[in-house]
C-alpha positions in Angstrom: 9.1 -78.8 -20.8 8.7 -75.1 -19.9 11.6 -72.6 -20.4 12.6 -72.3 -16.7 12.6 -76.1 -16.4 14.8 -76.4 -19.5 17.2 -73.7 -18.1 17.3 -75.6 -14.8 18.2 -78.9 -16.3 20.8 -77.3 -18.5 22.4 -75.2 -15.7 26.0 -75.9 -14.9 27.0 -77.4 -11.5 28.6 -74.0 -10.6 25.2 -72.3 -11.3 23.4 -74.8 -9.1 25.9 -74.5 -6.3 25.6 -70.7 -6.5 21.8 -71.0 -6.2 22.2 -73.3 -3.2 24.8 -71.0 -1.6 22.5 -68.0 -2.1 19.5 -69.9 -0.7 21.4 -71.0 2.4 22.7 -67.5 2.9 19.2 -66.1 2.8 18.0 -68.8 5.2 20.7 -68.1 7.7 20.1 -64.3 7.4 16.4 -64.7 8.1 17.1 -67.0 11.1 19.4 -64.3 12.5 16.7 -61.6 12.0 14.2 -63.8 13.7 16.6 -64.4 16.7 17.2 -60.6 17.0 13.4 -59.9 17.0 12.8 -62.6 19.6 15.6 -61.3 21.8 14.2 -57.8 21.7 10.8 -59.1 22.8 12.3 -61.2 25.6 14.4 -58.2 26.8 11.2 -56.1 27.0 9.5 -58.8 29.1 12.5 -59.1 31.3 12.6 -55.3 31.8 8.9 -55.4 32.8 9.5 -58.2 35.3 12.4 -56.4 36.8 10.3 -53.3 37.1 7.7 -55.4 38.9 10.3 -56.7 41.3 11.5 -53.1 42.0 8.0 -51.8 42.4 7.1 -54.7 44.7 10.2 -54.0 46.9 9.5 -50.2 47.1 5.8 -50.7 47.8 6.6 -53.4 50.4 9.0 -51.1 52.2 6.7 -48.1 52.3 3.8 -50.2 53.3 5.6 -51.9 56.0 7.0 -48.7 57.3 3.8 -46.6 57.5 1.0 -49.1 57.9 2.9 -51.3 60.3 3.4 -48.5 62.8 -0.3 -47.5 62.6 -1.6 -51.0 62.9 0.8 -51.9 65.7 -0.2 -48.7 67.6 -3.9 -49.5 67.1 -3.6 -53.1 68.2 -1.6 -52.1 71.2 -4.6 -50.4 72.6 -6.4 -53.7 73.0 -3.5 -56.1 73.7 0.2 -56.3 74.7 2.6 -54.5 72.3 4.6 -57.6 71.7 1.6 -59.6 70.4 0.4 -56.6 68.3 3.9 -56.4 66.7 3.8 -60.2 65.9 0.4 -59.9 64.3 1.6 -57.1 62.1 4.7 -59.0 61.1 2.6 -62.1 60.1 0.3 -59.9 57.9 3.3 -58.4 56.0 4.9 -61.7 55.6 1.8 -62.9 53.8 1.8 -59.8 51.5 5.5 -60.4 50.7 4.8 -64.0 49.8 2.0 -63.0 47.4 4.2 -60.4 45.7 7.1 -62.8 45.4 4.9 -65.6 43.9 3.6 -63.2 41.3 7.1 -62.0 40.4 8.4 -65.6 40.2 5.5 -66.5 37.8 6.6 -63.6 35.5 10.2 -64.8 35.6 9.1 -68.4 34.7 7.5 -67.1 31.5 10.9 -65.8 30.4 12.5 -69.2 30.5 11.3 -70.2 27.1 13.9 -68.2 25.2 13.7 -67.9 21.4 10.9 -70.5 20.8 10.3 -69.7 17.2 14.0 -69.6 16.3 14.6 -72.9 18.0 11.7 -74.5 16.1 12.8 -73.2 12.7 16.4 -74.1 13.3 15.3 -77.7 14.0 13.5 -77.7 10.7 16.4 -76.2 8.8 18.2 -79.6 8.1 14.9 -81.0 6.7 14.5 -78.0 4.4 18.0 -78.4 3.1 17.3 -82.1 2.3 14.2 -81.2 0.4 11.7 -82.4 2.9 
C-alpha cells in the first residue's frame, strides 16, 4: 500500500467529510463560474440580435420613405397612381417579411440558454455517487 492510500484509509470520518465538503464546494463554485460565462455569452448574442432588429427597423423606415416615393412616382407615369402605390406597398411588405424572418431565426438561437451548465448539472449527482 502506498503512503497516500495508507493515509486515506486511516483518515478520520471528520477528515473525510471535510474533503467531501471541500470537493462539493469547489464543484458548486465551478458550476457558478460556468453559468456566469454562459450568461455573458448569451447576453452578447441577445444584444446583437436586438441591434439587428433596430437596424432592420431603421433601414426599413428610411427605405420605405425615400424609395417608395421615387418608385411610386416612376410607376405613376405608366399607370394609375393607386395601382402604382399598391405595387410599391407589396414590394416593401416582402422586404419586411424577409427581415423579420432573419431576426426571428437569430432569436430562436437564443432559446437554448446555458446548455453546458444544464448538462454538467445533470451529471453532478452521478459524480457525487462516484459514477
